[in-house]
N, C-alpha and C positions, 0 to 999 in steps of 0.2 A: 477432681471436679474443677479446681482452679486452672489446671492445664487445659482442660476441655473448653472452659470459658475463654481463656487467653487465645486458644486456637480459633474459636468462633468469632471473637470481636477484636482480637489483636492484643499482643502483650502490652501491659502498662495501661490498659483502658478499663481496668476493673477496680472498683472500690468495694472492699469488704468491710462490713460493720458488724461487730460482735458485741453483744450485751447479754443481760440476764433479766429475768422478771423479779427476782428478789435475792437477798443475801441469805444468810443462815446463822442461827445461834450456835455458839460453841457448845460442844457436848459438856454438860455440867461436871462429869467425873474428870474430864481433862482439865477444866478450870480448877477444880478442887486440888488436883495433883500439883498444879502450878501455884497453889496457895492464893487463888483468885476467887472472887465471889461467884456464887451460883449454886444451884441445886435443883432438886425435883420436888414439886408440890403435889400433895395428895388431893385429887379431885374431891374425894369423900369428905375431907376436912372442911373445905370451903362450902361444899353443898350442905353439910351438917350445920355449920354456923348459920347459914341463911335460913334453912328449914326451921331450926330452933327459934330464931328471931321471929319468923312468921307465925309459928305455932303459938309462941308466947303472946304475940300481939293480936292475932286474928283467930286462933283456935286450930285444931288439928285438920289435916287434909293433905292431899298430894299437891304441893304448891308449884312444882315444876314438871314440865314434860321433858322428854329425852332431849338432852343438849350437852354441849361441851362445857367444861368448867369455866372457860373464859367468856362464854356467851350463852348463859342460861335463858330459857324461855319460860315465862310464867304459864300456869294452867289457867287460861282465860275463862274456861268454862266454870271453874271454881270461883273466880272473881265475880262473874256474872251471877252465879247462883247465890252468892253471899252479898251481892250489891256493894262490892268494894271498889274504891277508887284505885285504878291501875297505877297512877303516879305515886300514890301513898304506899302501896304494896312494894313497888320498885324501890322506893326510898328506904323502907325498912330492911329489905334484902341487901341493898347497896351498903347501908351502914354496917351491917353484920360482916359483909365481905371486906370492907375497908379495915376492919379490926383483925383480920386474919394475917398471920405472919407472912412476910415477903410479898404483900400486895401493894403495888405502887399507887394505883388509881382505880376507881370504879366509876363508870358513867352509867346513868340510867337512860332508858329510851327517851323519857321526857326531856332530860337535859340535852340530849343530842338533837332531838326534834326542834327544840326552841333555841339552840345555839348557846345554852348556858354552860359552856365549858371554858376551862382556862385557855386563854389565847396565847399559847406558846407552841413550839414545834410539835410536842406530843399531842396536845389538845387539838391542834389544827389537823394533824394526821388522822386522828380518830374521827374527827368531824367529816373529813373527806371520805373516809372509809364507810361511814354510815349510809346504809340504803334501807330505808324503813320496811319495805315489803319482806326482806329476808333477814333483818338484823334481830338479835335477841333482845330481851328486855333489859339486860345489863351487859356492859362490856367490862370485863375484869382483866386489868393489866398487871401482870406480876412485875416485880422489880427486875432490873436488867440481869440477864444470865440465869433466871429462874424459869423453869419450864413445867407445864402441867403434864407433859408426856412422860410415860413410865420408862421409855427407852429411847435411844437415838437422840435426834435433834429435831428442830422444827423451824418455822419462820412465821412472819406475820405481825411482829410487833413494830412500833415506830422507832425502835432503837437503832443506832448507827449500824450495828453489825447485821441487822436485817434489811436495811435500806441501802447499804453500800454495795454497789454492783459495778462491774467494769463497763466501760464504753470505749471501744477500740475501733478506730478508723485505720484501715490499712490499704495502701495502694492508691492508684489514681492520682498521683502527685501530692498526696498528703504529707506534709512535713513531719519528721520524727520529733515529737516533743510531748510533754505531759501538761495537763491542766488540772492542778490540784484544787478544784473548786466544786461546789455543789451545783448540780444541774437538775432540772425537773422537766418532765414531759408534760405537755398539755395540749388540749384540743382547741383549735381556733373556731370550730363551728358553733 
């Protein structure tokens, strides 16, 4: 491909830029073999803790619709039927999730909508990720190197291993050197 481009526009006139859209979490079993932190979390454990708290506070019912463990969606029909305040239900579920082992932070939809989150790199990253029409009612962030997935690895946390990606410029008179600093993309429009 590069030879064809050089042939078309002339050798030395091509600038190639390589990057990625995300990093990746280390496989927990590899970290454990290296005596490093990490592990796999059981979706059912955190879901059970939230369900139990909601049942204790508001009574029995199917409190969540199908969702991932990290971003559950409340059953809004049940909330309307019982005339419950969504923010209060979110808060009860979030408190239960926060007390589950290896959970670093839990944000409610209400907190994200109102900007009531910690203003640090993690809180800022989660706030930027929030898109109300598609976001769950909670955002559950495990501790670094802990995954909800049963096998393999994943991505999507605000931790360095997930956000560290290469950005390589090659050719077109670009000098050979490294820039060990953080960069961010943003839209001027």
